[in-house]
N, C-alpha and C positions, 0 to 999 in steps of 0.2 A: 338817612338811608344812604349806604355807601355804594360804590360802583359795582362791587361783586353782587349785591342784592339785585340791582337792575339787570345785570348780566344773567343771573339765574332765571329771573322772570322771563327775560327775552329769549333765552335759549330754549326753554320749555315751550313757550308760546309759539315762536316763529319757526322752529324746526318742523312743527306740524303744519303750519300754513304753507310751507314750502312743499310738503308732500301733497297737500290739497291742490296746489297750483299745478302739480305734475299732470293732473288729469285733464287739463285744459288744452285746447288746440293752440299750437304755436303761431298760427296765422291769424288768430282772433285778436283784434285791437283792444277789446274790452271784454274779457272772458266772464262768463256767468258762473256763479258758484253759490249754492244754497247755504243758508245758515246751518242746517243740519249736517251737510257735508263737511263744512269747516269744523264744527264742533266735534264730529266723530273723529276727524283727523287729529284734533288737539288731544282728545282722550287717549289716542294711540301714540302720543309723541314721546313718552318717557323712555321707552326702550331704545328708540333711535338716538335720542340725545345721550343716553348712557353709553352707547357704543362709541359715539364721537368723543365723549369724555375719556373713555379708556384709551383711545388712540392719542388724545391730547397729552396724556400723562407720559408719553414716550419722548416728549420734546422739552428742550431747554430754550430759553430766549432772553433777549434784552428788553427791559421795560424802562422807559423814561417818563417820569411824571413831573409836570410843571404845575405847581399849585399857586394860584394868585388869590390873595386875600383882598377883598374890596371894602371900601367904606360905604356909608349910607347912600352916597350919590353914584355908586358904581365905579368909582375911580380905584385904581390899583394902589393898595397900601404897601404890600410886600409881595415878593416872589420867591418861591423856594423850589429848587430843582433837585431831584434825586434820580439816580440811575441804578437799577438793580439787575442782576442776573437771576433769573427765576428757573427753578428746576423742581421736579417732583422726586422726592427721596422716600422710598418705602411707602408710597401711597399718599404722601402729604406734600403740598406745594411749599417750597422754601425759597425765600428771597435773600440774596446776598448783595449788600450795598457795595457798589463799585465806583460811584462817583457822586459828587455834590456840586451843584451849580455848573454842570458840564465840565468839571475838572476831576481828574483821578483822585482817589483818596490818598492821604499821606501814607508812607510805608507803614507807620505804626498802626493807623486805623485799618489799613488793608489786612495786615497780619492778624489783627484782632477779629475781623470778620471771617478770615480763613479758619481761624481756630474755632470760632463759634460753629461754623458749618461742619467742620470735621468732627467736632464733639457730638453734634446732633446725629451725624451719620453713624458714628461708633455706637451711640445709644440705640439707634434703630437696628443696627446689625446684631446687637446683643439682646434685643428685646425678648422677653419671655413669651412663651406660647399664650399665657393667660392675658398678658398686656396686649398682645396682638389680637386676641379674640375680642377683647373689649373695644379695641379701636375699630375692628371690622364691624362689630355690632352697632357702634355709633354711626359709621358710614351707611350701613344698611337702613338704620332708622331715618337718616337724612334723605335717603333715596325714597323711602316710603312716604315721607312728608312731601317730597317733590311730586310724587304721583298723585297724592291727594290734592295738591295745589293745582295740578293740571285740570282736574275736574271742576275746580272753582273758576279757573280762567275761562273754560269752555262756556260756563253759564253766565259769566259776568259781562260779556261783550257781544255787541252786534258787529259782524264782519262784512266787509265789502271790498271786492276787487274794483279798483278805480281806473286801471289802465295798464299800459306797458311803457317802460322808460329805459333808456340805455344808461348804464354806469360803466365808465371806462371801456366803452365799446361793446359791452355785453348786455343783451336785452334782459330786463327784469320785469316781473309782475309787481305792481304797486297795490298793497293791501292796507286798508284802514281798519282799525279796531276801536270802536267807541263804546263807552260804558252803556250797559243795557238798562233802560229805565225800569225802575221797580225792583232791580236786583238787590237781594239782601244777603250780605256776606255771611258765610258759615265758617267759623274757625278763625284763629288769630291771624294766620298768614294772609287771609283774603280780604280783610276789612278795608284795606286801602285801595283795592282795585278800582272802585268807582271814581276815585280821585285822579286817575290817569287815563290818557288815551295814547294810542300807538299808531305809527305808520311804518310799514316794513317793505323793503325791496327784495324780491326773491329771484335769484338767478334761474332763468328758464331752462338752461342746459343742465345745470347741476342740481336743481331743485333744492337749493339751500338759501337761507337769507344772507344777504351781503351787506345790508345797511338797515338801520332802524332809527326812529326818532320817537322818544318817549316824552310826553308832556304832562306836567302836573297841572290839572285844571281846577282843582279845589285844594285848599289847605288839608294836608293829610297828616294824621297822627300815627306815629310809628313807635312801637315799644312802650305800650301802656302810657301813652301821652307824654313820654319823656322827650320825644323829638317831634317837632311839628315842621313838616316840609311845606313851604308856602307855594301858592299858585305862581306859575311862571318858571319854576325849576324845570330843568330840561336835561336829558342825556341823549347824545347821539353816538351810535356804536357802528363800527365797520369791521368786517372780518374778511379773511382771505383764505383761499384754498391752498394748502401746503402739501407738496409731494403727491398730489392727486389722491390723498387718502383722508385728510382731516381738515376741518374748518376751524381757524384760530383767530383771535382778536388781532386787529391791525391798528385801530385808532378809537379812542373814547374821548369825547368832549362833554364835560359835566358842568352845568351851571346850577349851583345850589344856594337857595335862600331858605334858611331854616332857623329854628330856635331850639336850644337844648335846655331841658328842664325848666322851660318858661322864663329863663333868665338870660342865658348866654346866646347872643345872636351869632349866626354862622352864615356869612355871605362870601362865597368863593367860587372860583372857576378852576377846574382841573382839566388838563390836557395830557392824555397818556398815549404814547406810541409804543408799538411792539415790533421787534425786528429780530433778524438773525435766528430764525427757528432752525433747530437741528436736533437730531436724535441724541438721547442721553441715556447712559447706562447707570443703574442704581448702585453698581459695585465700583463706580468711579471714585478715585481719590482726588480731592481738591488740591490743586497746586497753588502755592503762594503767589501773590500778586507779582512778585519779581519775575516769575516764570511765565507771566502772561495773564494770570488771574482767571483762567478758564478751566473747566473740567476737561479731563482727557481720559 
């Protein structure tokens, strides 16, 4: 299971928990919230999350990923660092590699990346109406699948507000989500839910999640048993409020112990940071690395 899959689950789940927390008194140290209240808010989460997603697509940013491969004893065998500039072009996220191991790309590699991105932009600019229609239909299908998944999340967990905690000087609600005993998953996307538990920190002023911790508590099979995520795998995600209009990722730390196709073991740690958020125009022309390597 990759980082983006966890982010999708978390965004759908916890944007609604934030809305539920909005109804609680700010002076209460341990707010009360019924299971039905939280589940109702979860089922209403999709529209709110889609609005945030639309605003997020106006932004470009820098993403640095440090991937550490571990041996059987948990010692680091190798480290790989890549830095990308990420933008959304004509509705799709695009990554441009701008550095490896915290060093800029060679002029030749940078020029190759620039050419690849510009070629993609030209392709999207000249996209036929029929191809655009198919792309829009695919995105709408994914949104519908997300809404169906929301209903599964609402039924799969018991929720509990456990208190209030400050994060970087801002009060947050702390909410736990534990697998619901006896829950039977319906649909391919929900079958692994009983294998994970969550804790989320919700900003009391902005009513949005700012941090979450997702734990694998049982070995989970993903993708028709081709990938088995083992107990102890964990992802922690933090996000930040940008320009007082959108919530965007700030830091992701992933510890993954898995086996692919029952043969290849995968034991790694990923640490991803996001920075330099700024508005981006889809009609922008990518300048070569010699000119700064940034869109203008």
